[in-house]
C-alpha positions, 0 to 999 in steps of 0.5 A, a space after each residue: 678818593 673816589 676809584 675810576 670804575 664807580 666814576 664810570 659805573 655810577 656816573 649820573 650818580 657822582 654828578 648829582 652828588 657833586 651838584 649837592 655840594 655845588 661842585 663846579 668842575 664836573 668835567 673832571 669827571 669825563 676827563 677822570 674817565 677818558 684819561 683812564 681809558 687811555 692809561 688802560 690802552 697804554 697799559 695794554 699795548 706794553 703788556 702785549 710788546 713785553 709778552 712778544 719779547 718774552 715769546 721772541 727771547 725763548 725763540 733765540 735761544 732754540 735758533 741759536 741751538 739749531 744754528 740758525 745764527 742769521 734768523 736768530 740776529 734777526 730775531 734779536 733786531 726785532 727784540 731791541 725795536 720792541 725793548 725801545 718801543 716798551 720803554 717809551 711806553 712805560 714813560 707814557 704809562 707814568 705820566 697817563 697815571 700821574 695825570 689820573 691820580 691828579 684828577 682824582 685829587 680834585 674830586 671830593 666824595 660822593 654825599 650820602 642820598 640822605 645828604 641834602 643840597 646846599 652851599 653853606 652852613 645855613 642850609 644844614 639841618 637840625 636833627 636834635 636840640 637838648 634844650 631851649 636856649 637863651 641868654 643869661 641876661 644882664 651882667 654875663 660876661 663872655 669866657 675871655 673875660 671869666 678867664 682873666 677875671 678868675 687867672 685861668 688863661 693868659 692870651 695876651 702871654 700867649 702872643 707874647 711867646 708865639 703870636 695870636 691863637 696860642 693862649 697859656 692856661 693857668 692854675 685852675 684853667 690848666 687844671 681842668 683842660 687836663 681834667 676834660 682831656 682825662 674824662 674825655 679819654 676815659 669815656 671813649 675806653 669805657 666804650 671799647 676804644 683803644 688808646 693811642 699815643 700818635 706822633 704830632 707830625 706827619 709825612 706827606 703821604 699821610 697827610 694825602 692818606 686822609 685827604 688834608 693834602 692836597 686839599 687843606 695843604 695852605 691850613 697846615 703848619 709845614 716843617 720844610 726843612 724835614 718836609 713834614 706837617 704838624 697835625 691838625 687832628 689826631 685822626 691823621 696819624 692815627 687812621 695812617 696806622 692802617 696805611 698800606 694794610 691788609 686786615 682779615 675779618 677777625 681784626 675788624 671793627 677797629 676803634 681808636 682813640 686819641 689824645 693830641 695837640 692840634 694845629 691849623 693856620 686857620 688862614 683868613 679867620 678875622 672877625 668877632 668870632 674869632 675872639 678868645 678860645 673861639 678860634 685857635 692856631 693850636 688847641 687839645 683834642 681827643 679823637 676817635 677813630 673806627 675802621 669798619 667793615 662797609 655794611 656797618 658803617 652807617 649804623 656804627 655812625 649813629 652810634 659815635 653820634 649817641 656817644 658824643 651825645 652822652 659826653 655832652 649830656 655829662 657836661 651838662 650843656 645845651 648843645 644840637 646836632 646838625 647834618 651838613 649839607 653838601 656844600 657845608 660837608 668836608 672835602 673827604 666826607 660822605 656824611 658828617 655830623 656836627 654838634 654845637 653847644 650853646 654859648 650863653 654869655 655870646 648868644 651863639 652856637 660853637 661847634 665842638 665836634 664832627 662826627 663823619 662817614 668817609 666810606 672808601 674815600 680815605 681807603 682808596 688813597 691809604 690803600 686800606 682793605 680787609 680780606 673775607 672769603 678769599 677776596 680783598 676789598 676797602 674798608 669804610 673809615 670814620 672819625 669824630 671829636 670827642 671832644 675838641 675842649 677850647 669850646 667846651 672850655 668856653 661854654 664850660 665859663 660862660 653857661 656856669 658863671 654865678 654870683 659865687 664863681 664858676 660852678 663845674 658840672 658833677 662829673 668834671 668837677 670829680 676829675 678836677 677835683 675842684 667844683 668852684 673857680 672862684 
């Protein structure tokens, strides 16, 4: 969530950033500033009346001691009037504070100056590509057919149990999933991340804290009886570990990694791009989360990018890195890099990771600050996928198919304890 003072002091920059995102409701900036001015006016008037009540209350005590009962009664009457008025002002203040929050919740983060203006994924910048890519040629088959051929994944059985988008992994397919999870976690721990095993459900406050609410409630599974949400990513519970926390400077940086199931309704998804593992309602992912001092966060973002590149290099997959344009950058992010792997049988790029710097946007919602030199300020939060499994699995199966079977990359074969699927 953007701070009102930031909107007021950097209005031109804010409007320029929102235009980069193709954000249409620019009038919300003026509405937020005006609502805050009214909130401050009410607060000042309320504070003045409460101060006057305190002053008169002290005078009443003195008047009673001096036996000036009539003057004391007059003062009491005046106090009653102030109390009635201040009660109304408190109600007005609560209304204005709610109005202000509702406006601020609608404003996305301001993109970093390096982020290009753009409307969609077509405007994203390719900043790195590991290989020149090409298809496997005649006879190559997509991962959903490979999964059936080698009895690795049963999509139809998943439909029977839960519906489309909930595959069942079998035999070496299940073992490969487990190997990938363990490899990703180990890789992150080696880089200094502390492993966390978080809940897979979160409350409404947690959803607001990381920006899923109110922006993405339609994409989240909701447990009505308990007012809880199934997590779309481990980012949500892990980042919320630091909600309403005042950290000490010595506590930073904080580096966490977590494995979880992820649940996404993916409402409105359809078409050929959702076949097989390309888009699921439930999938496994390993996440990395950073809590950083503001001056370090963009160097850390680049460090995270290099870490993901290292993982994909170990997987021996052709990949590329994109810096997202304003219109394709997520609601809460100031800058995002996407990683895509080449699916040789489908001859298309598949997104497998996003690494984002949210600057103070999440921290302001979370009320997560750190104290340095006697002053407290908002931290910067960052997170990334390291990695999401479904499309990694799809690319591994497709890119490594041979006449003998599917040959696993050396690193993953060590974890899976087999190197060939046949």
